[in-house]
N, C-alpha and C positions, 0 to 999 in steps of 0.2 A: 317328751319329758322336759319340763322347764328347768333352767339353770338356777344357781343360787342368786339371791338378791344382791344387787350392787348399788353403791351410793357414791355420788361424786358431786363436785362443786363447780359451777360454771359462772364466769363473769358475764354480765349483761350490759350492753351499751344501748343508749337511746331512751332510757326511761326518764320521764320528767315529773311524774306525780304518782300517787297511790293507785290511780286508775290503771296506769301502765303495768304496775306490778300485779294487780288483780287480773288483768287481761292475760298476761303471760302464764300465771298460775292456771287459769281456766283452759288455755290452749294446751298446756302440757298435761294437765290432769285428765284431758279427754283421750290421751294416747293410752293404748292398752298396757296395763302393768306399770304405769308411771304415777308416782306421787311426788309433787313438787311444791316447794315453798320458796317464795321470792322475797328477798330483803331489799327494799328500795334504798335504804341508807347505805348499805354496803355494796349495792348494785351487783348482787350475786344471787344465784338460784341453787338451792339444795335439791338434788334430784335423786330419787330412789327408784331403781328398776327392779321389779319383781318378775323374774323369769327372763325369757329370751324373746318375747313378743316384740319389744321395742328396744333398739340399740341406741347408744349415745349419739351416733350420727343422725338418727331420726329426730332426736330431741333438739339438736342444734338446728336441723332443717326446719322444724316447727317454729322455733324462736324467730328464725329469719323470715319465714313466711308471715309471721305476725307483725313484721315491720321493725324488728329490733335486731341487734347484732350480738354476736359472741366475739369480743375482741381477741385477736391473736395474742399469745403469750410467748415469751422468749426464755429459754433455759440454756445453761452452759453445761456441756458434758465433758468430763475428763476421759480421753480416749487412749487406750493402750494398744500396743502391737503394731503401730504404723512404722514403716521403715523408709518410705520414699513418697514422692509426690503421687505416684499411682495409687498408693493406699488411700491418701486423702481424697483423691478424685473418686475412688471406688465408694468410700463412705458417703460422700456427698450424693452420689448417684442413688445409693440405697435409700438414704433418708428422703430424698425428693420424690421417690416413688410413693411414699405415704401420702394420704389425702390431706391437702392443705398445708404441706410442710415445705419450708424454705430452710436451707442449711448452708453453712460456711464452715469449712474445716481448716484449722491452722496447724500445719505439720510441725512447725517450730515449737509452738506452745503445747502441742498435743491436746488441743481443745476443739470442740465442735459447738458453735453457736447456732441454735435451732429455734426457728419461729414456727409455731403450730397453733391450730385452732382447738381449744379445749373441747372435749366431747368427741370430736372426730379422731383425735390422736391424743395419747397420754405420754408423759415422760417414760413410763414403763415400755410403751410401744417403741419409742425411739431407742432405748437401751437394747431391747430385744432385737431390733433390726440390725443394729451395729454388731451385736454378738453373733447373730446368724451369719453375718458377712465374714466372721473369723477374727474379730477384734474384741477388746474388752471396753466397757463404758460404764460410767456412773455419774450421777449428778455432782457437779462441781460446786464447792463452797469453801470457806476458809479452812474448815476441818479437813476436807478432802484434799485441799491444796497442800496442807502440812503432811498428810499421810502420803500423798503422791510424791512429795519431795523426799520423804524418808524412804519410800519404796525405790525411787530412782537411785538414791545414794547407795542403797543396799545392792540393787541390780548392777550398778557401776562397779562396785567392789568385786562382785562375783565375776563379771565380764573381764575385769582387769586381771584377776587371777587366772582365768581361762586363757586370756591373751598371752600371759607369760609362759603358760604350759605349751600353748601352740607355738610360740616363738622358739622355745627350747627344742621342740620336736622338729620344727621346720628348718632351723639354722643349719644343721648338718647337710640337709638336702640342697639348700641355697649355696652353701660354701662349695659343695661338690660341683654345682653348675658353674660357678665362677672359676673354679680350678680347671675344669675342662675347657672353658672359654679361653683361659689364660694360656693353656697348652696348645691352642690353635686348632683344636679338634671341634669345629662347629658342627655338631650333629653326627660326628663319626660313629658309626654303630659298632665298629670292631675294636674300639679302644676299651681297655679294662677300666671299669668304673671303680672309684675308691671305695664306695659303699655298695655291698652286695644288694642285688635287687630285692631279695626277700626281706632284707633289713629296711630298705626304702619303703616297702609295702607296710611293714610293721610301724614305721615312724609316721607315714602319711595317713593311715587308716583312722586312728583316733582323732586326728585333726579334721578329717573329712566328715566323720559321722558322730563324734562326740562334741568337739568344739563347734563344728559346723551344723549341729542339729538345729540351731535357731533359724538357719536359712531354709532348711527343709520344712520346718514347722510353718514358717511364714509363707513359703511357696504353696504348701498344701492348702492352707486356709484361704489364700488369695484365689487359687484355681477352683477350690470347692465353692467359694462364695460367688465367683463371677466368671468362671471359665477363663479362656485366653484373654478376653477383654479386661479381666480383673487382675491380670498378671502384674507383678511388681518387681522391685530390685531383687528380692529374695529368689524369684524364679530364675533370673539371669545368673546369679551367683551359683545357685544350686545346680542348674543345668550345665553351666560351663565347667565347674569344678568336677561334677559327676562324670562328664565326658572324658576329661583328662585323667581322672582317677580310674574310671572303668576301663579305658583303653590300656592304661599302664598295668592295671591288675591282671587283665587278660594276657598281655604279653608276658608278664612274670609267671603266672600260674601255668601257662601252656608252653613255657620255655622258648618263646620266639625271640631268641637272642639277636637276630639280625635287625629287629625293630627297636627304636628308641623308646624310653619310658619318660613320662612327664609328671612323676610324683611331686617334684619340686614346684611345678606350676600350680597344681591343685592345692597343695598345702600352703604355699606362699600367698596365693590369692585370698584364701580364707583368713589367714593371719593378718594380712595387710588390710583387708576390708574391716576386720574386727578392730584393728588399731584405729582405722579411720572413724568408725562408729564411736569409739571411746573418746577420741579427740573432739568429735562433733558434739557428743553429749556434754562434754565439759564446756565447750564454747557456747552451746545453746543455753546452758544454765545462766550464762552472763546476760542473755537477752531478756530474762525475766527479773533481773536484779531490781529494776526500778519499782515494779509493782510489789515485790516482796518487801522492799524497804518501806513502802507506804503502809503495808499491812503491819509491819513491825512497829510503826509509829503509834498504833492504837494503844492508849493507856489501859492498863488492866484494872486499876482500882480508882476509887473516888472517895473523898471525904464529904459526907452529907450531914446536914443538920437534922437530927431526929430527937424529939422530946427534949430540946434544949442542950443536947450534947452532940459532939462530932463523932460520927460512926464511919468506919472504913468499910466500903462495900465494893462489889464487882462493878466496874464501870458500865457493863452492858445491862445492869438491872435498873439504872436510873430512868425516871419517867419525866416527861415535860412538866415543869413546875417545881421539881425538886430543887432545893437550895443547897449548893455545894461550895466548899472553900478550897481555894488553891493557894498553897503556901509557896514561899520563895524557893525556886529550883525545881518545882514540880510541873508536870504537864497538865494542861487543861483536859479533863476527862471527856466532856461533851460540848457541843455548841451551847452558848448561853449569853445572857446579858448581865453586865456588872451591876450589882445592887449597891455595894459600897466598897471602899478601898481604892488604892491607886498603885499602879505598878507599870512596868514596861514588859511587853511580851514579844518573844522572838517568833515571828511567823514565817521564817525562811523556808521551813519544810513545806509550806503551802504556796507561798508567793514567789520564792526564789530571792526575795529581798533580805539582805543580811542585817539591815538596821532594825533594832527593836521598835515596836509601836507602843506609844503611851496609851494606857487604859485607865479610865475612871468611870464613875457611876454613869450608866446609860450606854456605855460602849459595848460592842459585841466581842465575844471571844470564841475561839474555834478549837475543836477537839484536836489534841496532839501538839498544839503550840506550847512553847515553853515559857512559863512565868519566871521572871528574873529576880526582882528585888522585893517588891511589896507583896502583901497578902490581899487576895481578891475574894469577895463573897459574891456569888453569882446565882442566877436562876436558870435552870436548864430550859432551852428552847428547842434544841434538836438532838435527838438521841438515837442510838442504834444505827439503822440504815439511813437515817434522815439527817446526818451530820454532813458538813462540807467535806470532810475527809472521806466519808463513805461514798459520797457522790463522785469524788475524784477517782477513788479506786474503781468504782463501777464504770466510769467513763473510760479510764485507761484500759481496763480489761476488755471493754467492747471495742475500742479502737485497735487494740493488739490482735483481736480476733477477726477483724474485718479484712476485706480484700480490696486492693487498689485496682482500678481498671487496667493498669499496665500489666497486671498479672494474668489477664484473660488469655493472652497468647500462650503463655507458659502452661496454663491449665489445659488448653486444647491439645497441646503437644504431649503433655504428660499422659493424657487419657489414651493415646494410641502409641506411646513411646515403646513400651516393652514388646507388644506384639510385632511392631515394625522391626525392632532389633532382632527378634527371633527369626523373622523372615530373612533379614540380611545375613544372619549367621548361617542359616540353611543354604542360602545362595552362595555364600563364601565357601562353605564346605564342599558343595557340589562343584563349584567352579574350579577350585584348586585340584580336586580329585580328577575332574575331567581333563583339565589343561595340563597339569603337572604329573598326573598319574601317581601321586604320592598321598595315600590316605592319612599318613602321619602328619605331613605338612598341612594338609587340609584341616585336620583336627586342631592343630595348634592355632591356625588363623581363625577358625570358627570360635574357639575358646576365647581368644583375645578380643574378638568382637563382642562376645557376651559379657565379659568382665569389665571392659573399659566403658561400656555404655552406662551413664549415670543419670537416672531421673531425679535423684535426690537433690543435686545442685539446682535443678530447675524449680523444684518445689520449695527450696529454702531461700531462693534469691530475694523474693519480695517480703515474705512474713518476717524474716529475721531483721531486715532493715526497718520495717514498720515498727516492730516491737522495741528495738533500741531507740529509734527516733521518737516515738511517742513517750517512751520512758524518760528520755532526756528532757522532752518538753514538760512533762509533769514535774520534774525536779525544778524547772525554771518557772513554774506557775502557768504553763501553757498547756491547756487541755484540748486534745484533738478528738472530735466525735468519731471519725472513722477515717480509713485510709483514703477514701475517695476525696474527702475534704482536703487532706494533705496534698493530694495530687493536683487538685484544682488551685490550691494556694500558690503552687509553683508557677502557674500560668497567668497570674494576676497582672493587670496593666493599670487599673484605676483603683484608688482607695477613697471611698466616700466616708467622711467623718461627721458624726453628729456633734453639734457644738456643746450643748449642755450636758455636763457629767462625763464627757469624753475629752474634749479639748480643755474644758473648764472644770472647776471643782464640783459644780452642780449645787453649790450652796451660796446664795447671794450674801454679801457682807458690805458693811459700810466702809467705803474706801476714802471718802473725803468728808470733812466737816468744817465749815466756815461760819463764824458768828459775827454779829454786829450789835454792840451794846449789851452783851450778855456773855457769861463765861461758857466754855464748851460743855462742862459737866452739867450745868443747869439746862442748857439747850437740849442735850441728849436725853436728860431725864424727862423733860416736858414732852419731847417727841415720842419717847418710849411709852410714857403714860397714855398718850393718845392712841398709839398703835396697839396697846394691849387689848383694845376692844375690836381691832380690825382682823379680818380673815385674809387680807391681801398677802401674797407671798413675800412682798418686800417688808412687811411688818416684822417677820421673823428675824430679818437681818438687823433691824434697829433694836429689837428686844435682846438679841444675842449680844450686840455690842454693849448695851447698857448693863447686862448681866456680867459680861467680862470685866467691865469697869467697876463692878460692885456698887452700882447705884440703886438707891431705894426709890421706888416709883410712887409719886403722890396719887391720890384718888382723882377720878375724873367724873364730872357731873355734866348732864345735858349732852351726852355723847351722841353723835350722829354721823353715819357714813354716807357720803355723797357718791353714788356710782360714777366711775370714770374720772373722778376729781380727787377725792381724798377723804379725810375725816376732820371733824371739828368737835370741840367740847370746852368745858370750863375746868381749869386746873388751878387750884389755889386762888380762886377768884379771878383768874385771867382767862378771857375769851380767846381761844387759840384755834388756828387752822394749820393742818399739815397735809400737803398735797402737791399737785402739779404746779409748776411755776405760773402757768396762765391763770390758775384759780386762786392759789394761796399767795402767789408773789406778783399780783397785778401791779404793785407799786415798787417793784424792783428798780433801782437806779440802773442806768445803762452801764456804768462802770463803777468800780469801788475798790479802794485799797484793801479793805477787809475781806474781799472775795465774795461778799453777798451782793451780787450784781448780775445783770443780764448777760454780760460777756462771759462771766464764769460759767453760767448755765450752758451757753452755747459750746464752750470749750469742753466741758465735761460730757455733754451729750455727744460731741464729736468723737470722744474716746470710747463711746459705746456704753456709757453709764446712764442709769436712771436717776434723775435729779428731783428731789422734793424740797419744798420750802416750808419752814416753820414761821408763821406770822401771827402777830397779836394786833387786832383792830386794824388790819390792813398794813401794819408796819412789819417788814421782814426782819426776823430775829436771827435766823440761821438757814443755812443751805446744806443739805445732806445728799451725798452721791452714793448710790448703791449699785454694785456690779457683781456679777459672777466671775471671779478672777480666773485667769488662765492658770492651768497647772504649770508649775515651774519647769517640768520636763517636756511640755508640749512642743515648744519651738525646736528643740534639738531633735525630738522624735520625728517631727514633720520634715526637718532637713534630711534626716536619715532616709526616710521613705523616698524623698525626691532624688537623693543621691543614688538610690537603687534603681532609678529609671521609672518610678511610678508616678502617675498623675494623681495629685491630691486635690480633692474637692470637699468643701465644707457645706453641710446641709443644716439649716436652722429655721425655726419658726419666728425668730426675731426680725425686727425691722432692718432695712438696708444699712442704716447708719451704724447700728450696733454690730451687725454682721461684718461690715467692712472693717470696723475697729478691731474686732477679735481676729479676723482673718489676717489683717496686717500685722498684729502682734505675734501671731503664730507662724508667720512666714508662708501663708497660703495665698496664692494668686487668684484662685477660682472659687466662688461660693454661690450658693442658691439661698436667698432669704425669703421670709414670709411663707414658708412651707408648713402646712398643717401636718400633724403626725400621720394622718391617714394617707397623705399625698406623697410621703417620702418613698414609698415603694414605686410609685410611678416615676419619680426622679431617678431612682436606681435603674429601672428598666430603660429609661432614656439614655443613661450613661452606657448601658450595654449595647446600644445600637452601633457603637463604633467598632464592635467586633472584639474588643479586648475584655478579658475577665475583670469583673467588678467585685470588690470587697466592700462591705458595709460594716462600719464600726460603731456600735451603740451600747446602751446599758443592758441589753438582753431582755428587757421587759417592755418598756414603752416603745421600743423600735422594732418589735417583733415582726410586723409585716415587711419592713424594709430589709431586715436581716434575712427573712425567708426569700425575698425577691432577688437578693444578691447571689452571685456565684458562690461566694464564701461569706458567711456572716460571722463577725467577731463580737463577742459580748465581753465588755471590759469592766473590771471591778466587781465581778460576781462574788457574792458573799454567802451563798446558800446552795444546798444541793439542788434546789429547784431551778435556780437561775442558770446553772451550768447546762441545763437541758435545752436552753433557748437558742443556741447557736452552733455553727459548725466547729468553731474554735473559741475557746473561752480563756480569757486572761484573768487569773485570780486577783492579781494586783491591779492598781488603778493607773499604772504607768503606761502611757501610749507607746513607749518604746517597745513594749511587748509585741505589738503588731509587726514591726520590722523583724524582731527576733523570730516570730512564728513563721514569717515568709522565708527567712533565711534557713530556718530548720527544715521547712518543706523542700527547699532547693537542695539542701545537703542530703536529706533522706532520699529524694527521688534520684539524685546523682548516684547514691550508693546502689539503689535498685537497678539502675541502668548498667552500672559496672558489673553487678552480680549476674544480671541476665546475659550480658555480653560474655562474661567468663563461662557461664554454664552452656550457652549456645556454641561458642567457638570451640570449647573443649570437646563437645560431642561431634560437632561438624568436622573437626580435624581428626579427632581420635578414632572414630569408627572407620573412616576410609583407610587410615594408616594400618589399623588392625586387619581390615579385610584384605589389603594388599600384602600382608605378611611382613610388614615393616615394624611390628611391635611384638615383643615376647609377652606371653600371658602374665608373667611376673611383673614386668614393667607396666602393663595395662592395669593390673590389679592395684599397683601402687598409685598410679595416676587417678584411678577411680576413687580410691580411698581418700586421696588428698583434695579432690575437687570440691567435695562438700565442706571440708574443713576450711578451704580457702574462701568460700562464699560466706560462711558464718563469721570467720575472722575479719573479713572485709567489712561486714556489717557492724562488728563490734568497734571498729575504728570511729563510728559515730559517737562513741562515748567521749571522744575528745571535744565534741561540740559544746560550746558555752555561749550563753546569751551575751550579746554585745550591748550592754546598757549604755544609755546616752552619757557621753562624757568620758567613756572608757578609753576612747582613742583606738579601739580595736576594730 
């Protein structure tokens, strides 16, 4: 009997023309029960399966045999029910059993980032696998994030109410314990207890089975889904407290008055662990504050031009090309280009820079930035998920869900932690009973071992620090692709800087103008008139200067471009040349007081500037120097990098003279000149031969091969959601000081991770032996276990004090 028809959509990689699409259709339609239609433009295939003769996996295999690929996709799942690192490890193991699935689970964020091959696996399969393991899961998006936040808040209120009920029931039992200790009767069985044992049973039972039900539920799901290898913290708490309560209940019911009861231990452990979970949840909420703040920045409405009138619409309905208006005090709804108007815009929420940025016609504006004074009329260029803000949110979320290599040891230990602790508890119980002959003492020590062991601290040590660190970076305009990039940044020893657009502004401008027998405005106007017909990059600098000075340009006749030399033409009846000193300035005097002379040319070229001469009939009229000026912050930023013990090297395609001048001005001792863009990657690899980590800092697009070759690639001045995909770390602003800030952030974050791992390891290494040797009361062990996770999360939250040290701050 055939099953119902199924339809699904597959991405296809490797198609180059219509013939490819036709070939895939033929291959798929040959399969039994398959109807396929391939869209070349969308690079997708619509597949309909009639019956069970052919499955999705067979469709994918057929596409791959035809020489094409089905690119993997990534989804983020919101996961509920995790209580410790063992839960996260269990979910990862379950997901990785599925065909072609890679998964990383973040305990702190309660998120799973899963990479899968469409057709072989579906998001529904992923959710089903997690649910079968005893947890809840659903696709994560902004709506689910809001719903999840509301659900957590409601769950926190319920758990807090239960905690206070548990505390009220447990307090008499704990006070009795301290009263008996104070009276000097440590374990004396014949002393009259202040609270009758039947009343102790009544007080402890609701704490054990009503308040503590969450631990039994969690333990059952963990054991059902993975047996002893899937055991988690809930198993330890449920097992330990059940032993203490069960023993005490039996003593009470059967009237064994000569034996001690431990109701206070079972009730206090559950109450303290619950308290620890409440504090941990409140602290963990602080680790996601950065991404939630970014999401809140998204404007809800926009004013667009429609039929000659301004209409207010939802910002997420805008399309590329729509014209919108931003009034003073409003936020920019989407990315766009200014059509008319002038204002200043505060971009601190994206770049971390507090100074407003002037905007005029032709300038770019970004979603969520705040317009201050003037009104701007703009055309939408990036909307929805294609704005810079959306790219930042996406990258921060991915970074917070990634794992650092330093976490691998903790993950391996977490995977076997609970079964190992259970074995130690059994050995402790057996050893005390055999050696001391006292089953009650053996029980107390075994319970202490079970409740003091804490896999939670191990699981939270790395992700909480990564989440806070990447969040703080996003606030400062530093975007981290993943935790591995952050860890590699800490080990850097060499920073290679691209010159153009990184150390310099990336836009040549006229820096010097000297004239002989003609006024400066006339000379500039004549030069700009000639350059208007040129496609040389330096022509833009001359034209921009003329436009800035408000010059009207005369017409040019008989224009001719001479390759490698310059341009010539007739302007207002004057035969003019503009070009290299050797060509246009062949009659330059050796020296001259007016600055139009050969010695001035040599001086300006020695400063790394390009010099052109304007001449009429062989007579020099003017000398113009064009250069790509150094960013004002570059020298201080380079000095900071060197003060941090980093070797700074400049890479450029310019000639040696220009490179030396820029390096000297920036404070760089070492540079490589004359390097073609395609050869920069080889230079980066050569720098890596010294054994030190190498960073490459470039614009994120032209330097892509070099960024990929480096241990860590920094893209500086990224202004689009596409550009931030090009590097390991992206600096939204154009200030080179952000590189030093990013490295300092990586050092601070990795420092916190190491502190957290040390706390988590030393806590368990010391705590478990002390409990096994009977040196810890179960109540004290429970309190220590409850506070261990809180201490790790709180230590990570101290990263919120990190601030970028901008050049000139003195910090």
